[in-house]
N, C-alpha and C positions, 0 to 999 in steps of 0.2 A: 504494500500500500504506500501511498505518498504521505509523508509526514508534512502535509500542507498546512497544518496548524501546530502550534507549539505543543510539545509533549515531553513527558519525563519518563525515562527508562529507569525503573527502580529494581531493588532487590538483586543487584548484580555484584560480581566480584570484578572490580576495575583494575586492569594493569595499565596505568596511565602513562608510564615511561616518562613522566614529567620532570623528574629530577636528573642530575648528572649521573646517577648510578641507581641500581635496584629497579624493581618492577614498578615502584610507586603504587603498590596494592592498596585498594580501598575496599574493605569488606562491607557488605550491605550497602553498596554504593548506588549513586544515582547520577544520571546525566540528563540535563535538560537540553532539548534540541529546539531551536527556534529558527525556522527557515533552513539555511544551509550551515548554520553556525552552532557550536556548542556554547550554551549560555550559562550553564552551571555544572560543576563537578564536585561531588562530596558525598557525605553519608546520607542515606535515605531518610534518616530521622533528623537531618539538619537542613532540609530544603528551605530556602528563604521564603518568607511570607508572600512575596510577590509571585512565587511559583506554586504556591500551595493548591491553587484552584485548577491547575492545568491537568488535562487528562494524563493517566499513567498507564504504562505497560510493564507488568511484572515479569521480569526475566528469570525468576525462579532460581536464583543463585548462579546463573551461567556466567562464564568468564567473558569479559568484554575487553578487547584490545584496540589500539589504533588500526585502521584499515591497512592491511599489508601492502607493501610497495615492492614491485620487481624493478630494480634500478639498472638492469643490464640485460637487454634482450635483442634478438635479431629475428623476431617472429614474422616479419614481412619478407618472404622469399618464395620462389617457386621450386618445385621438384624436391627430391630427397637424395640422401647419400648413403643408402643402406649398403651399397656395394663396398664403400670404404669401411663400414663396420666389419664386414667380412674380412677385408684386407688386414685390418688391425688385429683381428682374431688370429690371422695367419702369421702375425709377427711384424707387420709393417709399422713403422713409426709415423708420427704426424708429419714429419718433414719428408719422409719417403713417399707418403701418399701425395703430398703437395707437389713434389718434384716429378711425380709420375703423371701429372695433369689432373689430379683430384683436388681435394681441398676446396678452398674458396672459389677458385676459378671454375670449377664444375657447376657450382650453384649460379655463377654469373650467366652461363649460357641459358639456363632455364628461365632465369629472372628477366633477362633481356627479351626473351620471346613472349613472356606473359603480359597480358593487358593489365591495366590498373584494376579493373573489375576482378580479374582472375586473382590478382595478388590479395585483394581484400577478402575475396571468398575463401582462399586457402588459409589466410591468417586467422579468420574468425574462429575456427575450432580451437586453435591454440590459445587465442585470447580468452575464449569462453572457459577453457580449462582453468586458466588463472583466476578469472572472475569467480568461478565455482568454488575456489578456495578462499574467497573473500578479498582478493586483490582489488584495490581501489585506484591505484596509480601504476602505470607501466611505462618504462622507457623503451623506445623502439628506434633502432639504428638503420640507416641505409647501408651501403657497402657491398651489395651484390649486383650492382649495375656497372660500376667502373667506367661508365660513359655518362655524359651529362644528362641526357634524356632519361636514362633508366634510374639514375640516382634521384632525380626529381620525381619520377613516377613512384618510386618506393616511398618517398617522404609524403607525397600526396596521399598514397594509400594509408600510411600510418595516421595521418590527420583524419582521414575518413573513419578509421576504426574508432577513434574517440567520439565520432558522431553516431556511429552505428550502435554503440554500446554505452551504458552508463559507466564509464571509466575515464580517468584522466590520462592522457597520452602526452609524454614528453619526447620530442623527436631529436635525434642526434645524427649529424652528418658524418658519415664514415667513408668518405671518398678515398682516404688513405688506408684501405683495408688490404689490398693486394695490388700487384701490377698485372694488368690483363695481358693476355697472350700477345695481342697486337703491339704491346709496348715492352715485350720481354727484352731485358738488357738496357732499357732506356727509361729508367726510373725518373730521372730529372725531367725528361720530356713529358712523361705522364703527369707529373705534378704541375708542370707549366701549362700544358694544353688541355688537361681534363680536370684534375682534382681541384685546383685553385679556382679556375673559372666556374666549375660546378658549384663550389661553395658560394661564390659571389651570386650566382643565379638563384640558388636555394634561399639565401638570405634575403635577396630582393623580393622573393615571392612569399616571404614570411613563413618558411617551412622548417626553420632550424631553431632549436633551443640550445644546442651545445654542439661542439665539434670534437671528434674522436679520431684515433688512428691506431694502427697495429705496429708497434715499435719492436721489431724482432729481426733476427738474422735472415729469415725467409720473407720478410716484408719490407719495412721502412726503417732507416737508420735514425739516430738522434738528429743528425743534420737535416734529413728529410723532414722530420716532424717539426723541427724548429721553423721551417718555412711555413708549414701548415698552421702552427700555433701563432706565428706572427700575423698571418692573414686573418685568423679568427680574432685576434686582439684588435686589429684595425676595424673589424666589423662589430666590435663590442660583444662578442660571443664568448661564453665560458668554454673551457676545454676539459677533456678527460682523456685517458690513454690506456690502451691495452699494453701492459708493461711487464717485463720480466716473467713471461709465462714459460718460455722454453729455455731461456738463458738470461744472463745478466749483461745487458749492453748499455745501460744508463738511462733507460726510459723512466724509471721512478724518480731519479734525480731531475730529469727534464720536467716531469709533471710538477714536481715540487717548485722548481724555479718559476714556473708560469702560474703558480697558485691554482693548479687544476682542481676541479671539483672532486675528481677521484682518479686513482691509479688502480687498474683492474687486473685480476689474476695474481700477479706479484709473488708467484711461487719462489722465484729466485732472488727476491729482494733480500737485503742484508740489514743488519742493525744500523748501519750508516744510512741506509735508505729510509728506515723507519724514523730515524731522527729528523731527516729532511721532510718527510710527510707530516710529522707532528708540528714542525716549525711553520709549515705552509697551511696547515689546517685541512690538508687533503685527506679524503676518506680512502681507506684500502678496501676495495670491493673484492671479496673472496667468491670464487666460482667453483664450488666442489663438483658440479655436474660435469664440467670439462675435465677436471682432474680425474674423475671416475671414468669418463668415456674414453679418454686416450691412455688410461692406465698409467698415469703419472705417478712418480714416487717422491718427488720433491714437494714437501708441504710448505705453505707460506710461513713466514717467521712470526707466528702468532704471539709467541712470548715477547719478541722485540716490540711488536705493535702495542702489546699491553704495557710494557715497561716505559715506552715513550708516550703513551696516551693517544695513540692513533685510533680514531674511530673506525670500526670495522663494520662493513655492510655485507650482506649476502644477497645473491641474485641467481636466477636460473641460468643465465647466458643462453637461453633457448635459441638454438640455431640448428641448421640441418645436418651439420657434419660432426661437431665435437661436443655438442651438448643438446641433444634432441629431448630436452626436459621441459615439461610444462607444469611442474608441481613445485610451488614455493614451500609447501610443507615438507616435502621430501628433501628439498634443498637445505632446510633448517636441520633436519636430521643428519644429512651428510656433513654439514658444517661441524656439527658436534662429534660425529663418529670419526670422520677422517682428519679434521683439523683440531679436534679436542676443544672446541669452543664450549663455553658454558651455555645453559639454557637461556640465561639472561642475555648473553652476548648474541645468541642466535635471534632472540626476539627483537632486541635492539637493532640487529642487523637488517631486519626486514621492515622496520618502522622508522624510528627516529634517525638512525644513521643512513638508511636508504634515502630518506627525504633529503638529508644533507648532501648525499652524493648526487642529487639532482638539483641542488640549489633551491630547494623548497623549504619555506619556513612556516607554512600554514597547515601542515599536516604531519603525521608521524608520531603524534602524542595526543593524549586526551587532556585537553586544557581549555579553559574558557577563552573564547575569541577565535579558536581555530575552526577549520572545516569539520563538519560532522561526518567524517569518514571513519566508520567503526566496523569491527567484525565481532559478532556474537557467537560464542562457541558452546557446544554441548560438552563442556569439560569444567572442572573446578579449579585447576591449577595450570600455570604456563607450561610446566614440564610435560603435561599430557599432550600438548600440541606438538612437541618435538620428538618424544620417544617412540611414538608409533610411526610406521611408514606403510603406505598403501591404504590409508584410512583418512577420511575427511570428516571432521566433527563440526563443520560449519553449520550453525543454526540459522543465521540471518546476516545480511550485509547492509550497512547503511552507507550510502554514497551521497555526499552533499545534502544530507537531510532526507534522502529518499530511501525507504526501507524495502 
């Protein structure tokens, strides 16, 4: 139903995540929703007099969290890469698959051939899977076009998804994802002739919220990404970076120097890198789905991130090749199981820290004045959200005041 009149959700266990640490639990809690905004958060027996007469909805002790946020996805694409899954099972590495003509460039061919309508239609089931687990905000990257027209087509499709469903979409330009076959061995020419002009065109059309790149030995160097980041800076756009996923070539330090919103993957980051991220306020986005899918063994330096106070987010990295994952709940479990995050870190990773990784300040917590983006769960404690896998305890989802 539409919460088109003020209402109070009562008798809930609230995990507000409002403070710098802890769940911010409020037992027998209440949340007043007026329009799209949270108007009151507190004990059910301490509802202010101004709200006493409002209609109430008894949640019967259920857990309420901020609406989950998937802050790193590639859900707009065509085709699949199931054959690469077989290759990896036969022992091929990520780099071997890429150098054999698979990897990102294989998705490029299918995405270039697909219409915008087809891209929207193929992405909707993936988006619906996320929404079905309570997700209220999702980031969607381009990067499977590697030509100006297709990159713009992907971003338009991403914007349309936000209109097709009640979900908030943040778009990221990822023209520096890979060098297409027609520019093989000519990375600088690709940046000059395609990537940077494509960014200008996307920004002019209002299709871009942030700019990303894949800084890796099989993709783009620190020097290459410096050109892209400088262009983003001139356009007034924030940056983020796929960094230190397969090796350490300096991407995390680059992200820190530019005050990036996030550095993502970061398996090969070091204590020095953690210190740099902390100083710049950059979020480390951990992507256990890719770690799992490519059978990586190098885990991110979680202890260093903790020691330096680097905020850690979790995301699905939903993509056709290295993380065909559409469950943020499973992502949380993977983050704890593979990377030894705590339950609190996992929950913060898909709420308050995920919001920070997207540059959003009006969501990710349950607090007065923020958007009424909430998830209501058929559980009593946050740990129950994380320890199960293959099980979805969502009871209801509130998006901008709409239940």
